[in-house]
C-alpha positions in Angstrom: 7.9 -50.0 92.5 11.4 -50.0 91.3 13.1 -53.3 91.7 16.4 -52.8 93.3 16.7 -55.5 95.9 16.3 -59.3 94.8 16.5 -62.4 96.9 17.5 -65.8 95.2 16.9 -69.2 96.8 19.9 -71.2 96.0 19.0 -74.5 94.3 22.0 -77.0 94.9 20.5 -79.7 92.6 21.6 -79.9 88.8 18.5 -77.6 87.9 19.9 -74.7 90.0 22.1 -73.2 87.4 19.0 -72.0 85.3 17.4 -70.4 88.4 20.7 -68.5 89.2 21.2 -67.5 85.5 17.6 -66.1 85.5 18.2 -64.3 88.9 21.5 -62.8 87.9 20.3 -61.5 84.5 17.2 -60.0 86.1 19.4 -58.2 88.7 21.6 -56.9 85.8 18.7 -55.6 83.9 17.1 -54.0 86.9 20.3 -52.7 88.3 19.7 -54.5 91.4 21.5 -55.9 94.4 21.3 -59.9 94.5 21.2 -61.7 97.7 21.5 -65.5 97.6 20.0 -67.6 100.4 21.4 -70.9 101.2 19.0 -73.3 103.0 20.4 -75.9 105.4 17.8 -78.2 106.7 18.2 -80.1 109.9 16.8 -83.7 110.3 14.5 -84.3 113.2 14.2 -87.9 114.3 10.8 -89.4 114.4 9.0 -89.8 117.8 9.4 -93.6 117.4 13.2 -93.3 117.0 14.9 -95.7 119.3 18.7 -95.6 120.2 21.4 -93.0 120.2 20.9 -90.2 117.8 23.8 -90.0 115.2 24.7 -86.4 115.9 28.1 -86.8 113.9 26.2 -88.0 110.8 23.8 -85.1 111.2 26.6 -82.5 111.5 28.3 -83.9 108.5 25.2 -83.6 106.4 24.7 -80.0 107.5 28.2 -79.1 106.7 27.9 -80.7 103.2 24.6 -78.7 102.6 26.4 -75.5 103.6 29.4 -76.1 101.4 27.1 -76.8 98.4 25.3 -73.7 98.9 28.6 -71.6 99.3 30.0 -73.4 96.2 26.9 -72.3 94.1 27.1 -68.8 95.4 30.7 -68.4 94.3 29.7 -69.4 90.8 27.0 -66.7 90.9 29.4 -64.0 92.3 32.0 -64.9 89.8 29.5 -64.5 86.9 28.0 -61.3 88.1 29.0 -58.2 86.1 30.6 -55.2 88.0 27.3 -53.3 88.2 25.7 -56.1 90.4 26.6 -56.6 93.9 26.0 -60.0 95.5 26.0 -61.6 99.0 25.3 -64.9 100.7 23.0 -65.5 103.8 22.3 -68.9 105.3 19.1 -70.3 106.9 19.4 -73.3 109.0 16.3 -74.9 110.6 14.0 -77.8 110.4 12.0 -78.1 107.1 8.8 -76.2 108.3 10.7 -73.7 110.2 13.1 -73.0 107.4 10.1 -72.3 105.0 8.8 -69.8 107.5 12.1 -68.2 108.0 12.7 -67.9 104.2 9.3 -66.2 104.1 10.3 -63.6 106.7 13.5 -63.0 105.0 11.8 -62.3 101.5 9.9 -59.5 103.3 13.1 -57.5 103.1 13.3 -57.7 99.2 11.5 -56.3 96.4 11.0 -59.7 94.9 12.2 -63.3 95.3 13.4 -65.7 92.7 12.9 -69.3 93.3 12.9 -72.5 91.2 9.8 -74.6 90.4 11.0 -77.4 92.8 11.1 -81.2 92.6 8.8 -83.4 90.6 7.0 -84.8 93.7 4.7 -82.5 95.6 5.9 -81.4 99.1 9.6 -81.3 98.3 11.8 -79.0 100.3 12.3 -76.7 97.2 8.7 -76.1 96.7 8.1 -75.4 100.4 10.5 -72.4 100.0 8.4 -71.3 97.1 5.3 -71.4 99.1 7.0 -69.7 102.1 8.0 -66.8 100.0 4.5 -66.5 98.4 2.4 -66.8 101.5 4.8 -65.5 104.1 6.5 -62.3 102.5 3.7 -60.2 101.1 6.1 -59.5 98.1 6.3 -60.9 94.6 8.0 -64.2 93.7 9.4 -65.1 90.3 9.1 -68.8 90.0 11.5 -70.3 87.4 10.5 -73.7 85.7 12.9 -76.5 86.0 13.5 -76.6 82.2 14.5 -72.9 82.0 18.0 -72.2 80.7 19.9 -68.9 80.2 19.0 -65.4 81.2 15.7 -63.9 81.8 13.6 -63.0 78.9 11.3 -60.0 79.4 10.1 -59.1 75.9 6.6 -60.4 76.1 4.5 -60.5 79.1 1.2 -62.4 79.8 -0.8 -61.0 82.7 -3.6 -63.5 83.9 -6.1 -61.2 85.2 -9.4 -61.9 87.3 -9.9 -58.7 89.1 -9.0 -60.4 92.5 -6.7 -59.0 95.2 -3.7 -61.3 94.4 -4.0 -60.4 90.6 -3.8 -56.7 91.6 -0.9 -57.1 93.8 0.9 -59.1 91.2 0.4 -56.4 88.6 1.4 -53.6 91.0 4.6 -55.3 91.8 5.5 -56.1 88.3 5.1 -52.5 86.8 9.0 -51.9 86.7 9.5 -55.3 84.9 6.5 -54.7 82.5 8.0 -51.4 81.4 10.8 -53.5 79.8 8.2 -55.6 77.7 7.8 -55.0 74.1 4.4 -56.6 74.2 2.0 -57.0 77.2 -1.2 -58.9 76.9 -3.9 -59.1 79.6 -5.6 -62.4 79.5 -8.9 -63.1 81.2 -11.1 -66.2 81.1 -14.9 -65.1 80.9 -17.6 -66.7 82.7 -20.3 -65.1 80.5 -20.6 -62.8 77.5 -19.9 -59.2 78.5 -19.5 -56.1 76.5 -15.8 -54.9 76.2 -16.1 -52.1 78.6 -17.3 -54.6 81.3 -14.6 -57.3 80.7 -12.3 -58.0 83.6 -9.1 -56.3 82.6 -10.5 -53.2 80.9 -9.6 -50.9 83.6 -6.2 -52.5 84.4 -5.1 -52.1 80.8 -6.1 -48.4 81.2 -4.1 -48.3 84.3 -1.1 -49.9 82.5 -1.3 -47.3 79.9 -0.9 -44.5 82.3 2.3 -46.0 83.4 3.5 -46.1 79.9 2.8 -49.7 79.2 0.8 -50.5 76.1 -1.3 -53.6 76.9 -3.9 -55.4 74.8 -6.8 -57.3 76.3 -7.5 -60.9 75.3 -10.6 -62.9 76.3 -10.6 -66.6 76.5 -13.8 -68.8 76.5 -14.9 -70.2 79.9 -12.9 -73.2 80.9 -13.2 -75.9 83.6 -9.4 -76.1 84.0 -8.4 -72.5 84.1 -4.6 -73.4 84.9 -4.3 -75.6 81.9 -6.0 -73.0 79.7 -3.7 -70.4 80.8 -0.6 -72.4 80.2 -1.9 -73.6 76.7 -2.5 -69.9 75.7 1.0 -68.8 77.0 2.6 -71.5 74.9 0.6 -70.7 71.9 1.1 -66.8 72.1 4.9 -67.3 72.6 4.8 -65.4 76.1 8.3 -65.0 77.8 6.6 -65.0 81.2 3.3 -64.8 83.0 2.2 -62.4 85.6 -0.6 -63.8 88.0 -2.0 -63.9 91.5 -1.3 -66.9 93.8 -4.3 -68.4 95.5 -4.3 -70.5 98.8 -4.2 -70.3 102.5 -2.4 -71.4 105.5 -3.8 -74.2 107.7 -1.8 -74.4 110.9 1.8 -74.8 109.6 0.9 -76.0 106.1 0.1 -74.2 103.0 -2.9 -75.2 100.9 -2.5 -74.1 97.2 -5.6 -73.2 95.1 -6.3 -75.5 92.1 -5.2 -72.9 89.5 -2.0 -72.1 91.3 -1.1 -75.7 92.0 -1.6 -76.5 88.2 0.6 -73.5 87.1 3.4 -74.5 89.5 3.2 -78.1 88.7 3.2 -77.7 84.9 4.8 -74.4 84.2 7.1 -74.0 81.0 7.8 -70.3 81.4 8.6 -68.2 84.4 5.7 -66.9 86.3 5.7 -63.9 88.5 3.2 -64.5 91.4 1.8 -62.5 94.4 -0.6 -63.6 97.1 
């Protein structure tokens, strides 16, 4: 699938510049349109709240959040080359609803770019990542907080376990993988298998038919799969990872799988994910 329509979640914190630079350079490389989404969260008073609700303070906080998103977008638009068109959309809702709205918005784009989020679990940034992952049916490029500068697409590491999320992640990343100088399909074995039966054998053949030369790497069985993948990515010098995101929705909350949670919490390179 050709990537021609990219959605960016605007991060108004200090780490947002790295995410914006990544998204803008990706849009430039792919010749894609870039839409930036600003999130304005409304504060809902607890049921135990007593007294008159401070509507004026709430309105001021909303306006400040809106202005911060608009200011960040102006920087993105000013830095965009003539070949990249940009636009801004705003989502205003309470935290849980904003996440769902962002996920629905992401369904209208080829891929979403979002930051890793805060250091503490359950931050609003992380909720938006989960909303896109589990609510859009599309790929999400998650950018780590430490990232700086444009996207590097030269060396890709595909984390392959043969599952549906892995298959969706690979299918949605073909256009990006074609720009890589080196692609490695990494699987973690649970038992000894001949090469032709290794998870990943057929997917490397499939990639070859798309003009992507990929090698297969089998890693030993491991208790902590996420940590093993991150360690190998660092040792191999991968620029980004491609993998499936595991988890499910329980009522209005998302529950991440163990490996997915480890990757999102400790990532040091961008990770292209699909659920």
